[in-house]
C-alpha positions in Angstrom: 0.0 0.4 0.5 3.1 2.5 0.8 5.0 1.4 -2.0 5.2 4.8 -3.7 5.6 6.4 -0.3 9.2 8.4 0.5 11.2 7.5 3.2 9.3 10.7 5.3 5.8 9.4 4.4 5.9 6.4 5.5 7.8 8.1 9.2 4.7 10.4 9.1 2.6 6.8 8.8 4.6 5.6 11.7 4.1 8.3 14.1 0.5 9.0 13.6 0.0 4.9 14.8 1.9 6.3 17.4 -0.2 9.0 18.0 -3.3 6.9 17.7 -2.0 4.0 20.4 -1.3 7.0 22.7 -5.0 8.0 22.3 -6.4 4.8 22.9 -8.0 5.3 19.4 -9.2 2.1 17.7 -8.2 4.0 14.0 -5.7 6.2 13.2 -7.5 8.9 12.5 -6.6 12.8 10.5 -6.0 14.2 13.5 -3.5 11.6 14.3 -2.0 12.0 10.8 -1.4 15.6 11.5 0.8 15.3 14.7 2.4 12.8 12.9 3.3 15.3 9.8 4.3 18.2 12.6 6.6 15.6 14.3 8.2 14.2 11.5 8.6 16.9 8.7 9.3 20.1 10.9 10.4 21.9 8.0 7.3 21.7 5.9 5.3 22.8 8.5 7.1 25.5 9.7 7.4 26.5 6.6 3.6 26.6 6.1 2.2 27.3 9.8 4.9 30.0 10.7 5.2 29.6 15.0 1.3 29.2 15.0 1.7 25.6 15.5 3.8 23.5 17.6 2.5 19.3 18.3 1.9 20.1 21.9 -0.6 23.1 21.0 -1.8 20.8 18.6 -2.1 18.3 21.3 -3.9 19.7 23.6 -6.5 20.6 20.9 -7.3 17.2 20.1 -7.0 15.9 23.7 -10.1 18.9 24.2 -12.1 17.1 21.1 -11.2 13.5 21.5 -12.0 11.7 24.4 -8.7 9.9 25.7 -9.1 5.8 26.7 -6.5 3.6 27.8 -3.0 3.5 25.9 -3.2 0.5 23.2 0.2 -1.3 22.9 2.0 0.1 19.4 2.8 -3.7 18.1 -1.3 -3.2 17.8 -1.8 -2.8 14.0 -4.0 0.0 13.9 -6.4 0.1 10.7 -7.1 3.1 8.9 -10.5 5.5 9.6 -12.7 5.7 6.1 -11.2 9.5 6.5 -7.6 9.2 7.2 -8.3 6.6 3.7 -9.9 9.3 1.5 -6.5 11.9 2.8 -4.5 9.1 1.6 -6.2 8.9 -1.6 -6.2 12.9 -2.1 -2.8 12.7 -1.6 -1.9 9.9 -4.5 -3.9 12.1 -6.3 -2.3 15.4 -5.6 1.4 14.0 -6.3 -0.2 13.1 -9.7 -1.5 16.5 -10.3 2.2 17.7 -9.6 4.0 14.9 -11.8 6.0 13.7 -8.8 6.6 10.0 -9.0 6.7 9.9 -5.4 3.9 10.8 -2.5 5.4 12.6 -0.1 4.6 14.9 3.1 3.5 17.7 1.3 0.8 15.5 -0.9 -0.5 14.6 2.6 -0.6 18.1 4.0 -2.7 18.8 0.4 -4.7 15.4 1.2 -5.6 16.8 4.9 -6.8 20.1 3.7 -8.9 18.5 0.6 -11.1 16.3 3.7 -12.7 19.6 4.3 -15.5 17.7 7.0 -12.4 16.5 9.3 -10.8 17.4 12.5 -7.7 17.9 11.3 -8.2 20.5 8.5 -10.2 22.6 10.8 -7.1 22.7 12.9 -5.5 23.8 9.6 -7.9 26.1 8.1 -8.0 28.0 11.9 -4.0 28.5 11.3 -4.7 30.1 8.0 -4.2 27.5 5.6 -5.8 27.5 2.2 -5.7 24.5 -0.6 -5.0 26.7 -3.4 -2.3 28.9 -1.6 -0.3 25.5 -0.7 -1.1 24.2 -4.2 0.6 27.1 -5.2 3.5 27.2 -3.6 4.5 23.6 -4.4 4.1 24.0 -7.6 6.3 26.9 -7.7 8.8 25.4 -5.5 9.4 22.2 -7.4 9.2 23.9 -10.6 12.5 25.9 -8.8 14.0 22.9 -8.5 13.4 21.1 -11.5 15.4 18.5 -12.0 17.1 15.2 -10.4 18.0 16.8 -7.1 14.3 15.7 -6.2 15.4 12.4 -5.6 16.8 13.7 -2.5 14.0 11.9 -0.7 15.2 8.5 -0.9 18.3 9.7 1.8 21.5 8.4 1.9 20.6 8.1 5.9 18.1 5.7 5.0 20.6 4.1 2.5 23.3 3.8 4.7 21.6 2.6 7.9 19.4 0.1 9.8 15.8 1.3 11.3 16.5 -0.8 15.2 12.9 0.7 16.1 11.1 -0.5 12.6 12.5 -4.1 13.5 11.6 -3.8 16.5 7.9 -3.0 15.7 8.1 -6.0 13.3 9.2 -8.3 16.1 12.8 -8.8 14.6 14.8 -8.3 17.6 15.5 -10.8 20.3 14.0 -9.1 23.9 16.2 -7.6 26.0 16.3 -9.8 29.5 18.0 -8.2 32.7 20.5 -5.1 31.8 18.0 -2.4 33.6 21.1 -0.8 35.3 22.3 -0.3 31.9 20.0 0.6 30.2 18.8 3.3 32.4 22.1 5.0 32.6 21.7 5.0 28.6 18.1 6.3 28.9 20.4 9.0 31.3 22.8 10.5 29.4 19.9 10.4 26.4 18.1 13.0 27.8 21.5 15.5 28.8 21.2 18.7 27.3 24.8 18.6 25.5 27.4 15.6 25.4 24.0 13.5 25.5 25.9 10.6 23.6 26.6 7.2 25.4 29.3 4.9 24.4 28.5 1.2 26.0 32.2 -0.4 27.4 32.5 -4.6 27.2 33.9 -7.7 26.2 32.4 -8.9 23.2 30.0 -10.8 23.5 28.2 -9.5 27.3 25.4 -7.9 25.3 26.1 -4.5 24.5 24.3 -4.3 21.2 21.4 -6.0 22.8 20.9 -3.2 25.3 20.6 -0.8 22.5 18.3 -3.4 20.7 16.4 -3.6 23.9 16.3 0.6 24.2 14.3 0.0 20.4 12.1 -2.2 22.1 10.6 -0.2 24.4 11.1 2.7 21.7 8.2 0.7 20.0 6.2 -0.2 23.1 6.2 3.4 23.8 8.1 2.3 27.5 10.2 5.6 27.6 10.1 8.9 28.7 7.9 11.0 26.3 11.2 12.5 25.2 12.4 9.7 24.0 8.4 8.9 22.6 9.2 9.8 18.6 12.6 8.9 19.0 14.0 6.6 16.0 17.5 4.3 16.6 19.6 3.9 13.1 22.4 1.4 13.3 24.9 3.3 10.9 27.0 0.9 8.9 30.4 2.9 8.2 31.8 0.6 6.0 29.1 1.0 3.4 29.8 4.7 3.8 33.3 4.0 2.9 32.5 1.8 0.4 33.1 3.1 -3.5 34.7 6.5 -2.2 37.4 6.3 -4.2 38.0 9.7 -5.0 39.1 12.4 -2.3 35.8 14.3 -0.3 33.5 11.8 -1.7 33.2 10.5 2.0 33.3 13.5 3.3 30.5 14.2 1.5 28.1 11.6 2.3 29.5 12.0 5.5 27.7 15.3 5.8 24.9 15.2 4.0 24.1 12.3 6.5 24.7 14.4 9.6 22.2 17.6 7.3 19.5 14.7 7.8 19.8 14.1 10.7 20.0 17.4 12.1 17.0 18.4 10.0 14.6 15.0 11.2 15.7 15.9 15.0 14.1 12.7 16.0 17.1 10.0 14.9 19.9 8.7 17.1 22.7 6.8 15.5 23.9 4.0 16.7 27.8 3.2 16.0 28.9 -1.1 16.6 32.6 -1.2 16.6 32.9 2.4 18.0 36.9 2.5 17.6 36.1 2.7 13.6 35.4 5.8 13.5 38.7 6.8 14.1 40.8 6.7 10.4 37.8 5.7 9.2 37.6 7.6 5.5 40.6 9.4 5.9 43.4 10.1 3.4 46.5 12.3 3.0 45.2 16.4 4.1 41.6 15.2 4.6 39.6 14.6 8.4 38.6 10.6 9.6 34.4 10.6 10.6 35.6 10.8 14.1 36.3 14.8 13.3 34.0 14.7 11.4 31.6 14.4 13.8 33.5 16.0 16.8 31.4 19.3 16.6 27.8 18.3 16.0 28.1 15.6 18.6 29.4 18.4 21.5 26.5 21.0 20.3 23.8 17.9 20.8 23.2 18.6 17.6 23.6 14.6 16.9 22.7 12.0 19.7 24.8 9.0 18.9 25.1 5.2 20.6 28.7 3.7 20.6 29.5 0.1 21.8 33.3 -0.9 21.8 35.2 -3.4 23.6 37.5 -2.0 26.4 40.8 -2.5 24.6 39.5 -1.1 21.5 38.3 1.7 23.7 41.9 2.5 25.0 43.7 2.0 21.7 41.8 4.0 19.5 38.8 6.5 22.0 40.7 7.6 24.9 44.1 8.6 23.1 42.1 11.3 21.7 40.9 13.3 24.7 38.5 15.3 22.9 37.0 12.6 21.1 36.5 11.2 24.4 34.9 14.1 26.5 32.0 14.2 24.0 30.9 10.2 25.1 29.5 9.3 28.1 31.0 5.6 29.3 28.2 2.8 30.7 30.6 -0.3 31.5 28.9 -3.3 30.4 30.4 -6.5 33.0 29.3 -9.7 31.8 26.4 -11.4 33.8 27.0 -14.1 36.4 25.6 -17.5 36.2 22.4 -16.3 37.4 21.8 -13.2 35.0 22.8 -15.3 32.0 20.7 -18.3 32.8 17.4 -16.0 33.0 18.7 -14.1 29.8 18.8 -17.2 27.9 15.4 -18.4 29.5 14.1 -14.8 27.8 15.3 -15.9 24.3 14.8 -19.4 24.5 11.4 -19.5 22.9 13.0 -18.0 19.3 15.9 -20.7 18.9 12.4 -23.4 19.6 10.6 -21.8 17.4 13.5 -21.7 15.2 15.2 -25.1 14.9 11.7 -26.9 15.9 12.7 -28.2 19.6 11.9 -27.9 23.0 14.8 -27.0 25.0 14.9 -28.8 29.2 15.6 -26.2 31.8 18.3 -29.1 32.8 19.5 -28.2 29.2 19.6 -24.4 29.5 21.3 -24.6 33.5 24.1 -27.5 31.8 24.8 -25.3 29.3 25.5 -22.0 31.1 27.9 -23.8 34.2 29.6 -25.8 31.5 30.1 -22.8 29.1 31.6 -21.0 32.4 33.8 -24.3 32.8 34.8 -25.2 29.3 35.8 -22.6 27.5 36.8 -19.8 29.9 38.4 -17.5 26.7 34.8 -16.1 25.8 32.2 -14.4 28.2 28.7 -15.1 28.9 26.1 -15.0 27.8 27.6 -15.4 24.2 29.3 -18.3 24.8 26.4 -20.2 26.2 23.9 -18.5 23.6 26.1 -20.3 21.0 26.0 -24.0 22.8 22.1 -23.7 22.6 21.8 -22.7 19.1 24.3 -25.7 18.0 22.6 -28.1 20.5 19.3 -26.9 18.6 20.9 -27.4 15.2 22.5 -30.8 16.0 18.9 -32.1 17.4 17.1 -30.6 14.4 19.7 -32.3 12.0 19.2 -35.7 14.0 15.2 -35.0 13.0 15.5 -34.2 9.4 18.1 -37.2 8.8 16.8 -40.5 7.8 18.0 -43.5 9.3 20.7 -46.1 7.3 17.8 -48.0 6.7 15.2 -46.3 5.1 18.1 -44.5 2.5 18.3 -48.1 1.6 14.9 -49.0 0.8 14.6 -45.1 -0.8 17.5 -46.2 -2.9 16.3 -49.6 -4.3 12.6 -47.7 -4.8 14.2 -45.2 -6.8 16.5 -47.8 -9.0 12.9 -50.0 -9.4 11.2 -46.5 -10.7 13.5 -46.0 -13.2 13.9 -49.4 -14.3 9.7 -49.6 -15.0 9.8 -46.6 -16.7 12.5 -47.9 -19.0 10.8 -51.6 -19.7 7.7 -49.3 -20.6 9.3 -47.3 -22.8 10.8 -50.4 -24.5 7.0 -51.9 -25.1 8.5 -54.7 -22.0 5.2 -54.4 -20.6 5.8 -58.2 -18.6 9.1 -56.3 -17.3 7.0 -53.4 -16.6 4.7 -55.8 -14.7 7.1 -57.4 -12.4 8.9 -53.9 -11.5 5.3 -52.7 -10.4 4.9 -55.5 -8.5 8.6 -54.4 -6.8 7.3 -51.1 -6.1 4.5 -52.1 -4.2 6.5 -54.4 -1.7 8.8 -51.5 -1.0 6.7 -48.6 -1.0 5.1 -51.3 1.7 8.3 -51.4 3.2 8.7 -47.5 3.2 5.6 -47.7 5.6 6.6 -50.2 8.1 10.0 -49.1 8.7 8.5 -45.0 9.2 6.2 -46.5 12.0 9.3 -48.7 13.0 11.1 -45.2 13.3 8.1 -43.1 14.3 9.0 -40.5 11.9 6.4 -37.3 11.8 7.5 -34.5 10.0 5.5 -31.9 12.3 7.3 -33.8 15.5 9.6 -31.3 17.8 13.2 -32.6 19.1 14.3 -32.2 22.4 16.7 -30.9 23.4 18.7 -32.5 26.9 21.9 -32.3 28.5 23.5 -34.5 27.0 23.4 -33.0 23.4 25.0 -29.9 25.4 27.8 -32.2 26.7 28.1 -33.2 23.2 28.8 -29.9 21.7 30.9 -28.8 24.3 32.7 -31.9 23.8 33.4 -31.2 20.0 33.8 -27.5 20.8 36.9 -28.1 23.7 38.4 -31.7 22.4 37.2 -33.2 25.8 35.8 -36.3 25.7 32.1 -36.6 26.2 32.7 -39.1 29.6 35.2 -36.4 31.6 32.0 -34.5 31.9 29.4 -36.4 32.5 28.7 -37.8 36.0 29.1 -41.4 35.3 32.9 -40.0 35.6 32.9 -40.7 39.2 32.9 -44.5 38.3 36.2 -44.1 36.3 37.9 -41.9 39.4 37.2 -44.9 41.5 39.9 -47.3 39.3 42.2 -44.8 38.6 45.3 -46.7 39.8 43.8 -49.8 37.7 43.9 -47.5 34.9 47.2 -46.0 35.5 48.6 -49.2 36.1 48.0 -50.7 32.9 50.6 -48.7 31.3 53.0 -48.1 34.4 54.1 -51.0 36.1 55.1 -50.8 40.0 55.6 -47.1 41.1 53.0 -47.6 43.3 53.1 -44.3 46.1 53.7 -42.5 42.8 50.1 -43.5 41.1 48.6 -43.5 44.4 49.5 -39.9 44.9 48.3 -38.8 41.4 44.7 -41.0 42.1 44.7 -38.6 45.6 45.1 -35.4 43.8 42.9 -35.8 40.9 39.7 -37.2 43.3 40.2 -33.9 45.7 40.0 -32.3 42.2 37.3 -33.4 41.0 35.1 -34.1 44.5 35.4 -30.0 44.5 37.9 -30.5 47.5 40.2 -28.0 46.5 40.6 -24.7 44.8 38.7 -24.4 42.0 41.0 -21.7 40.1 44.2 -23.9 41.0 45.6 -26.7 38.5 44.0 -30.0 39.1 47.4 -31.0 39.9 51.3 -29.9 40.7 53.7 -32.7 40.9 57.5 -33.0 40.7 58.5 -36.4 39.9 61.8 -37.7 40.7 64.3 -40.9 39.8 67.3 -41.3 37.6 66.5 -41.8 33.6 64.5 -44.7 32.5 62.0 -45.2 35.1 59.0 -43.8 33.8 58.7 -40.5 34.6 57.7 -39.0 31.6 55.8 -42.3 30.4 53.5 -41.6 33.4 53.2 -38.0 32.4 51.5 -39.3 29.4 49.4 -42.2 30.6 48.2 -39.3 33.0 47.0 -37.5 29.8 45.6 -40.0 28.0 43.5 -41.1 31.4 42.1 -37.6 31.8 41.7 -36.2 28.4 41.1 -39.7 26.7 44.6 -38.9 24.4 48.3 -38.5 24.6 47.9 -35.5 22.6 46.9 -33.7 25.4 50.5 -33.7 26.6 52.3 -30.1 26.2 56.2 -31.2 26.6 58.4 -28.5 27.2 62.1 -29.5 27.1 63.4 -27.0 30.1 67.3 -27.6 29.2 66.5 -25.6 26.3 65.1 -22.6 29.4 68.9 -22.3 30.4 69.0 -18.2 29.9 67.8 -15.6 32.1 66.1 -13.8 28.8 64.4 -17.5 27.7 61.4 -16.8 30.3 60.1 -14.3 27.1 60.2 -17.7 25.5 57.1 -18.9 27.7 55.1 -15.9 28.1 56.4 -13.9 25.1 58.6 -10.7 24.8 57.9 -7.7 26.4 57.0 -4.7 24.2 59.7 -2.9 22.1 61.0 -6.5 21.7 60.8 -8.6 18.0 58.3 -11.0 18.1 56.1 -9.3 21.1 52.9 -9.7 19.0 53.6 -13.4 18.7 52.5 -14.8 22.3 54.7 -17.2 24.6 55.1 -21.1 23.5 53.5 -21.7 27.2 50.9 -19.3 26.9 50.1 -20.1 23.3 49.7 -23.8 23.7 48.1 -23.7 26.7 44.6 -21.3 25.5 44.3 -23.4 22.1 43.9 -26.6 24.7 42.9 -25.5 28.1 42.6 -28.8 29.0 46.1 -30.5 29.3 48.9 -31.7 31.3 51.8 -29.7 31.0 54.9 -31.6 31.5 57.9 -29.2 32.2 60.7 -32.3 31.1 64.5 -31.7 32.8 63.2 -28.7 34.7 66.6 -28.4 37.1 68.3 -27.3 33.8 65.6 -24.5 33.4 67.3 -20.7 35.3 65.9 -19.3 38.5 63.3 -16.9 36.9 61.4 -19.6 35.2 60.6 -21.0 38.8 60.1 -17.5 39.9 57.3 -17.2 36.9 55.6 -20.5 37.4 54.8 -19.3 41.0 51.8 -17.6 40.1 50.6 -21.3 38.1 51.0 -23.2 40.9 49.5 -20.7 43.1 46.6 -19.3 41.2 45.9 -21.5 38.1 47.0 -18.0 35.6 49.6 -17.1 33.7 49.5 -13.7 32.0 51.5 -12.9 28.9 53.4 -10.5 27.2 50.1 -8.9 25.3 48.5 -8.6 28.7 46.1 -11.5 28.2 45.7 -13.8 31.6 
């Protein structure tokens, strides 16, 4: 219905629906359309109404004329009244009269004036607007601007951004669960007079973008202060703006045009994910980057911006530019704890259930949160737990849709028989065709019986349980499923027996190992420390290294889980940097250390420091914090 409408005209309809919902009206009336027009196109209304009409004065007049009922949710698609439909029809006629391809806000104004008996027309007549006068002025202005400039209605802003508020109204966004304090702080900053630009700072995957989408959802639902009620949140894509700008000045021109549109609309808040990309974006020799172009407008409050970035990138790119930093107000977004992460996943699990056509058990959700926290330490909640839940759903969905091997074999035979029967008919070999027809009937009966046997039902819903989450964790981390499951307790009771299969005698050593592992698995030790730290003493060839290999095989299912270092290579003082990485300013600074990198890639491993007596004493000092706290900081500052 609104294909021919310009972007601004569509927003007028959106605001009209919002106003109707605020008045509790069951229909979108002409007065709501007028309020939408006043909100969206201030340039047009200021031009014709001069200073006689503000949104508030006209709203008061409408409130005095209509009965205000209980608010209607903005997610309800309100229909147009008959008067309003006639106004839109008149607007289309006025666009044709002026030879305009698109229906704009000016045509909607003419349509309101043509529907003379409606309340909106009465308001406009009271303020001195006449149909003939406005027609003449619009015709004159369209002649003045004649040619391609008229196409400016299809704005650069809509081309390079995504309307999160519209997405929220169309139910395309996941709901925001929790994060009330952060959201309240963002709203508070947005309501400031100047420097009203919040920047969300948090590690990847903690939910920075989800907070902005949650704000868009609240605006769409009308659950924000009146100051933000008519705002739209637009996610700006900087890479798209830069793309294709091969000549100097093209990027600056695009950005300036977008800024001008933002200043004119006065109801848009731009959201820039990865805010640090502003610094240096689009810059060439002798030209400004995006950050410097935006600075003055951000400082004066002419443009509102919400940013999101990580602490590392904020420190590296934005803190260095003090003038850019002071224009943004930092909002810290810490990772949620396990309880909050569980609530978040319960809040969004219905979206994943609908997408994968599965149901998640409560145990599966709780297990995904706790085990993602335990076995995937290099990522953050709730993102890693959500990924686990998503992949487990995909796994069960595939299992539901894949056919058993017996059925696949029958289908292959059936296809072969049908093909032979068609060939027989084509060659007029009707006896053969009859034989293959009987065979086809038998195979179809076999197929029906097998389908009943395996209870195949396309509409059936799979169930994602704890075992499915365990399998996904095992595939991600390489830790065998048996090491994750509760049945591990049975295996722990016979550690000595398992180790003695490969290591003969050494009873005391094996017994000490077994006790340490049992204490760790029973939860009787500090979970932040290593499972066990052992010093194997003995002459060459008695089996010290073999015990370590056997332990890796027992604990993690494969000897590849043994990380071995020959400490005779670390006899010099400077060799400490080989373990944790070179300090800043030295060659190899960005590469990381041998120990830290290998443990980061395979966190569930047995680390064997062979011939440790040959290492330099400074190496022992580095290892002290590993034995005490179970952590080691590399040359890049990662722990």
